[in-house]
C-alpha positions, 0 to 999 in steps of 0.5 A, a space after each residue: 117483672 124479671 125474666 127469671 120470674 116469668 120463666 119460672 111462673 109460666 113454665 107449665 106452658 112449655 108443655 105442648 099439651 098444656 098450651 092447648 088444654 088451658 085455653 080449652 078449659 078456659 072456654 068451657 069454664 067461661 060457658 059454665 059460668 055464663 050458663 050457671 048465672 043465666 039459668 039460676 036467675 031464670 029459675 029464681 025469677 020464673 018460679 019465685 021459689 028459693 026451694 026450687 032454686 036449691 033443687 035446680 042447683 042440686 040437679 046440676 051436681 047429680 052426676 057426682 054419683 057417677 064420678 068413680 065410673 067416669 074416672 074408670 072410663 078415663 083410665 081405660 080410654 084416656 082422659 083426652 078422649 073422654 074430655 072431648 066426648 064431654 065437651 061435645 055433649 055440652 055443646 049439644 045441650 047448649 044448642 038445644 036450650 038456645 033453640 028453645 029460647 030463640 023460638 020462645 017456647 022455653 019453660 022452667 021444666 025444660 031448664 030443669 030437664 037440660 040441667 039434669 042431663 048436663 049435671 050427669 056429665 059436667 060434674 066430672 069435668 074438673 076431675 078429668 081435666 085434672 087427671 089429664 094435667 097429671 098425665 101430661 105434666 112433669 111432677 116438678 111442675 105439677 103445683 104450678 100447673 094445677 094453680 094455672 089450671 084453677 085460673 080457668 075457673 077463676 077468670 071465667 067466673 069474673 069475665 063469664 059472670 059479668 059478660 053473661 049478665 050484660 049479654 042477657 040484659 042487652 040481648 036476651 037469653 037466646 042470643 046469649 046461648 049462641 055465645 055459650 054454644 060457641 064457647 063449648 065448640 071452641 073448647 072441644 076443638 082445643 082439647 082434641 089437640 092435647 095429650 099428644 106429646 111423648 108423656 101422653 103417648 107413653 101413658 096411652 101405651 101403658 093404659 092399653 097394656 094394663 086394662 083389667 077385665 072388669 070396670 066394676 073391679 076398677 071402681 072397687 079397687 079405686 075405693 079400696 085404694 082411698 080407704 086403705 090410704 089414710 092421707 087420701 081418706 082424710 082429703 076425701 072427707 075434707 072435700 066432702 065437708 067443704 062441698 057440704 058447708 062452704 060451696 052452697 053459700 058461694 054458688 047457687 044461694 048467691 042469686 038469693 042473696 043478691 035479690 032478697 038480701 041486697 035487692 039487686 038484679 043480674 048485674 049485681 049478681 054478676 059483680 058478686 060472683 066476679 068479686 069472689 072469683 077475683 079473690 080466687 084468681 089471686 089465690 090461684 096465681 099465688 099457688 102458681 108463683 110459689 110452686 112447690 115451696 109450700 107445706 100443702 097439707 098445712 095450707 089446706 087445713 089453715 085456709 079451710 078454717 079461714 074460708 069458713 070464718 070469712 063466709 061466716 062474716 059475709 053471711 052477716 053483711 047487709 050491704 052489697 059492698 061489704 058482701 063483695 069485699 068478704 066474698 073476695 077474701 073468701 075466694 082467695 081462701 077457697 083457691 088456696 084450699 082447693 088447689 092444695 087439695 087437688 095437687 096432693 091428690 094428683 101427686 100422691 095417688 098411684 098413676 094407675 089409680 089417678 082417674 079413679 081417685 079423682 073420680 071419687 073426689 068428684 063423688 064428694 061433690 055430692 055433698 053440695 046438692 045435699 047442702 043445698 037441699 037442706 039450706 032451702 027449708 032452713 032459709 025458709 024457716 030461720 032465714 039466710 044469716 042463721 042458716 049460713 052461720 050454722 053451715 060455717 060453724 059446722 065447717 070449722 069444727 069438723 075441719 079441726 076434728 079431721 086435722 086432729 084425727 089425721 094429724 100425722 098425715 096433715 099437720 106433721 112437718 115430716 109428713 110427705 104431703 108437707 114436703 117442700 119440693 125443689 120445683 122452684 
């Protein structure tokens, strides 16, 4: 590995804010993954119902409805301050669940209530931290920074899933939640140190000088900006689509596959999650390495189709080893799709709209609980393979329709989104 390669690839870490934000986001994501795996398995085992499992998964995304409002708050008070408040809430809720578990009074109802409260906040975490990266990172390093930022999710899914499953099996739910609460507190401490460089100070001054009278006017302006910008509208529709059709298969339905298709336990589930995340990590590092030397909109369209196609094959697998392999490939395609999308949104949204645009992007995640709620009864009546096949076929078809409708913005070689920068 040459010194030049290292210097180019890890260039985002020359920015002070990013050196604190990346490990802070990593700690939070590690807590998210441990907590998600732990609670999904708990609900499935305690209730024995795939329908309740999908309802529980949906509750974790209820906060996507507040995404645009959260974006407005970030634009007004600052992304660093908002992120600190959010990470503090995670720690409080995790400590509450920890106390209930250690005292032996934890019940599924408690988990559903806490998950709802967590979902109100956590759904906007990715949007706020992406906005903070966009505020503090030079544009020439944005693709690399977004790729590295995505690795926090990917590495956390690998290590968090495996360690979470191992800790629960060895220690139980209560002691595992001690670790989760500590991770959230660590994240809060690190995020407090971000956004204090010259770029962050300039952004804070500009924000304070341009706060309008009405926050609701901010929300309306944000939606208007997206609606009147064809490229942003196309990206939002694609974001809605992949959350409706692809993410349900790779998230909250995975415990059902592990238990009822592959006949495995928490450890097997952890391996499946880790396999998917390993593929995504390779994809994120690929994006970080290549930087701006790619036609991002074309990559988005191609790998959205590839992602759905790989999940279509995965849905037919009856062997956990084969399932692991296709999940790993799906994770790679997912990462190239989502990093391209996030980078283009940050790069092409006007700076004063950045938080609102990313908040509306999180609003699109509300398609995920819709997909989960529809999947529950469909799996009950038609089975998992048929349901997943339907989702993937719809995902491929609608991706191609969106690419055809907005061809000049997404596929044309001369489109600004396909411009190859000189950031390498």
